N, CA, C and O atoms as a Tripos MOL2 file, in Angstrom:
@<TRIPOS>MOLECULE
protein
   84    83    21     0     0
PROTEIN
NO_CHARGES

@<TRIPOS>ATOM
      1 N          17.0570   15.9670   -9.2140 N.3       1 MET1
      2 CA         16.5360   14.6150   -9.2100 C.3       1 MET1
      3 C          15.3010   14.8580   -7.7580 C.2       1 MET1
      4 O          15.6870   15.1940   -6.6390 O.2       1 MET1
      5 N          13.7840   14.5970   -8.1200 N.am      2 ASN2
      6 CA         13.2750   14.8970   -6.6830 C.3       2 ASN2
      7 C          12.7310   12.8750   -7.1170 C.2       2 ASN2
      8 O          12.0570   12.4940   -8.0740 O.2       2 ASN2
      9 N          13.0740   12.4050   -6.4980 N.am      3 LEU3
     10 CA         12.0920   11.7210   -6.1790 C.3       3 LEU3
     11 C          10.9760   11.0970   -5.5310 C.2       3 LEU3
     12 O          10.6940    9.9570   -5.1630 O.2       3 LEU3
     13 N          10.5450   11.9980   -5.5190 N.am      4 PHE4
     14 CA          9.3380   12.3050   -5.0680 C.3       4 PHE4
     15 C           8.8260   12.7460   -5.5340 C.2       4 PHE4
     16 O           7.7320   12.2420   -5.2790 O.2       4 PHE4
     17 N           8.5970   13.8920   -6.5620 N.am      5 ALA5
     18 CA          8.0110   13.4830   -7.4680 C.3       5 ALA5
     19 C           7.6980   13.1700   -8.6950 C.2       5 ALA5
     20 O           6.8460   13.6920   -9.4140 O.2       5 ALA5
     21 N           8.7620   11.8710   -9.0270 N.am      6 GLU6
     22 CA          8.6650   10.5550   -9.2810 C.3       6 GLU6
     23 C           8.1610    9.3670   -9.0610 C.2       6 GLU6
     24 O           7.9170    8.4540   -9.8500 O.2       6 GLU6
     25 N           8.0150    9.4540   -7.8710 N.am      7 PHE7
     26 CA          7.0680    8.3000   -7.0910 C.3       7 PHE7
     27 C           5.1210    8.6890   -7.2220 C.2       7 PHE7
     28 O           4.2670    7.8050   -7.2700 O.2       7 PHE7
     29 N           4.8180   10.2500   -7.2540 N.am      8 VAL8
     30 CA          3.9110   11.0680   -7.6620 C.3       8 VAL8
     31 C           2.9390   10.7690   -8.9490 C.2       8 VAL8
     32 O           1.7260   10.5840   -9.0580 O.2       8 VAL8
     33 N           4.2250   10.8150  -10.0330 N.am      9 SER9
     34 CA          4.0060   10.8120  -11.4000 C.3       9 SER9
     35 C           3.6950    9.9040  -11.9480 C.2       9 SER9
     36 O           2.9080    9.8020  -12.8890 O.2       9 SER9
     37 N           4.6470    8.6600  -11.0860 N.am     10 TRP10
     38 CA          4.6450    7.1850  -11.0300 C.3      10 TRP10
     39 C           2.8970    6.7140  -10.7160 C.2      10 TRP10
     40 O           2.1860    6.0270  -11.4500 O.2      10 TRP10
     41 N           2.6250    7.1870   -9.7140 N.am     11 ARG11
     42 CA          1.7740    6.7630   -9.3420 C.3      11 ARG11
     43 C           0.3810    6.8410   -9.5500 C.2      11 ARG11
     44 O          -0.4640    5.9510   -9.4540 O.2      11 ARG11
     45 N           0.1990    8.6430  -10.0020 N.am     12 LYS12
     46 CA         -0.3360    8.0320  -10.8730 C.3      12 LYS12
     47 C          -0.8300    8.6220  -12.6710 C.2      12 LYS12
     48 O          -1.5960    9.4630  -13.1430 O.2      12 LYS12
     49 N           0.2450    7.4840  -13.2550 N.am     13 THR13
     50 CA          0.4350    6.2090  -13.9090 C.3      13 THR13
     51 C          -0.7650    5.1420  -13.3410 C.2      13 THR13
     52 O          -1.7100    4.9230  -14.0980 O.2      13 THR13
     53 N          -0.7470    4.8030  -12.6590 N.am     14 LEU14
     54 CA         -1.2860    3.3750  -11.5280 C.3      14 LEU14
     55 C          -3.0880    3.6060  -11.6180 C.2      14 LEU14
     56 O          -3.9720    2.8710  -12.0570 O.2      14 LEU14
     57 N          -3.1240    5.0020  -10.9730 N.am     15 GLY15
     58 CA         -4.6050    5.5920  -10.9200 C.3      15 GLY15
     59 C          -4.8590    4.8630   -9.3550 C.2      15 GLY15
     60 O          -4.2420    3.9910   -8.7440 O.2      15 GLY15
     61 N          -6.1150    5.6990   -9.0340 N.am     16 PRO16
     62 CA         -6.2690    5.5370   -7.8160 C.3      16 PRO16
     63 C          -6.3240    3.8030   -7.0770 C.2      16 PRO16
     64 O          -7.0810    3.0910   -7.7370 O.2      16 PRO16
     65 N          -5.8320    3.2500   -6.1730 N.am     17 SER17
     66 CA         -6.1750    1.5610   -5.6170 C.3      17 SER17
     67 C          -7.0060    2.0510   -4.4820 C.2      17 SER17
     68 O          -7.4980    3.1670   -4.3190 O.2      17 SER17
     69 N          -7.1060    0.1180   -3.1170 N.am     18 PRO18
     70 CA         -7.4630    1.0030   -2.6360 C.3      18 PRO18
     71 C          -7.1930    0.4580   -1.4190 C.2      18 PRO18
     72 O          -7.8140   -0.0210   -0.4700 O.2      18 PRO18
     73 N          -5.4370    0.8070   -1.9260 N.am     19 ALA19
     74 CA         -4.1520    0.9270   -0.1680 C.3      19 ALA19
     75 C          -4.4850    2.4280   -0.8970 C.2      19 ALA19
     76 O          -4.8390    1.7230   -1.8410 O.2      19 ALA19
     77 N          -4.7210    3.8890   -1.3870 N.am     20 ASP20
     78 CA         -4.9570    4.7780   -1.3480 C.3      20 ASP20
     79 C          -6.0780    5.1400   -0.0980 C.2      20 ASP20
     80 O          -6.2120    6.3190    0.2290 O.2      20 ASP20
     81 N          -6.4890    4.5870    0.2550 N.am     21 ILE21
     82 CA         -7.9590    4.9810    1.3510 C.3      21 ILE21
     83 C          -6.5810    5.1230    3.1360 C.2      21 ILE21
     84 O          -7.0380    5.3860    4.2490 O.2      21 ILE21
@<TRIPOS>BOND
     1     1     2 1
     2     2     3 1
     3     3     4 2
     4     3     5 am
     5     5     6 1
     6     6     7 1
     7     7     8 2
     8     7     9 am
     9     9    10 1
    10    10    11 1
    11    11    12 2
    12    11    13 am
    13    13    14 1
    14    14    15 1
    15    15    16 2
    16    15    17 am
    17    17    18 1
    18    18    19 1
    19    19    20 2
    20    19    21 am
    21    21    22 1
    22    22    23 1
    23    23    24 2
    24    23    25 am
    25    25    26 1
    26    26    27 1
    27    27    28 2
    28    27    29 am
    29    29    30 1
    30    30    31 1
    31    31    32 2
    32    31    33 am
    33    33    34 1
    34    34    35 1
    35    35    36 2
    36    35    37 am
    37    37    38 1
    38    38    39 1
    39    39    40 2
    40    39    41 am
    41    41    42 1
    42    42    43 1
    43    43    44 2
    44    43    45 am
    45    45    46 1
    46    46    47 1
    47    47    48 2
    48    47    49 am
    49    49    50 1
    50    50    51 1
    51    51    52 2
    52    51    53 am
    53    53    54 1
    54    54    55 1
    55    55    56 2
    56    55    57 am
    57    57    58 1
    58    58    59 1
    59    59    60 2
    60    59    61 am
    61    61    62 1
    62    62    63 1
    63    63    64 2
    64    63    65 am
    65    65    66 1
    66    66    67 1
    67    67    68 2
    68    67    69 am
    69    69    70 1
    70    70    71 1
    71    71    72 2
    72    71    73 am
    73    73    74 1
    74    74    75 1
    75    75    76 2
    76    75    77 am
    77    77    78 1
    78    78    79 1
    79    79    80 2
    80    79    81 am
    81    81    82 1
    82    82    83 1
    83    83    84 2
@<TRIPOS>SUBSTRUCTURE
     1 MET1         2 RESIDUE 1 A MET
     2 ASN2         6 RESIDUE 1 A ASN
     3 LEU3        10 RESIDUE 1 A LEU
     4 PHE4        14 RESIDUE 1 A PHE
     5 ALA5        18 RESIDUE 1 A ALA
     6 GLU6        22 RESIDUE 1 A GLU
     7 PHE7        26 RESIDUE 1 A PHE
     8 VAL8        30 RESIDUE 1 A VAL
     9 SER9        34 RESIDUE 1 A SER
    10 TRP10       38 RESIDUE 1 A TRP
    11 ARG11       42 RESIDUE 1 A ARG
    12 LYS12       46 RESIDUE 1 A LYS
    13 THR13       50 RESIDUE 1 A THR
    14 LEU14       54 RESIDUE 1 A LEU
    15 GLY15       58 RESIDUE 1 A GLY
    16 PRO16       62 RESIDUE 1 A PRO
    17 SER17       66 RESIDUE 1 A SER
    18 PRO18       70 RESIDUE 1 A PRO
    19 ALA19       74 RESIDUE 1 A ALA
    20 ASP20       78 RESIDUE 1 A ASP
    21 ILE21       82 RESIDUE 1 A ILE
């Protein structure tokens, strides 16, 4: 189980946000 990969895929579903700057 790769939590980082799970987080990355989850973030991609949200799309970019101001917090990513």
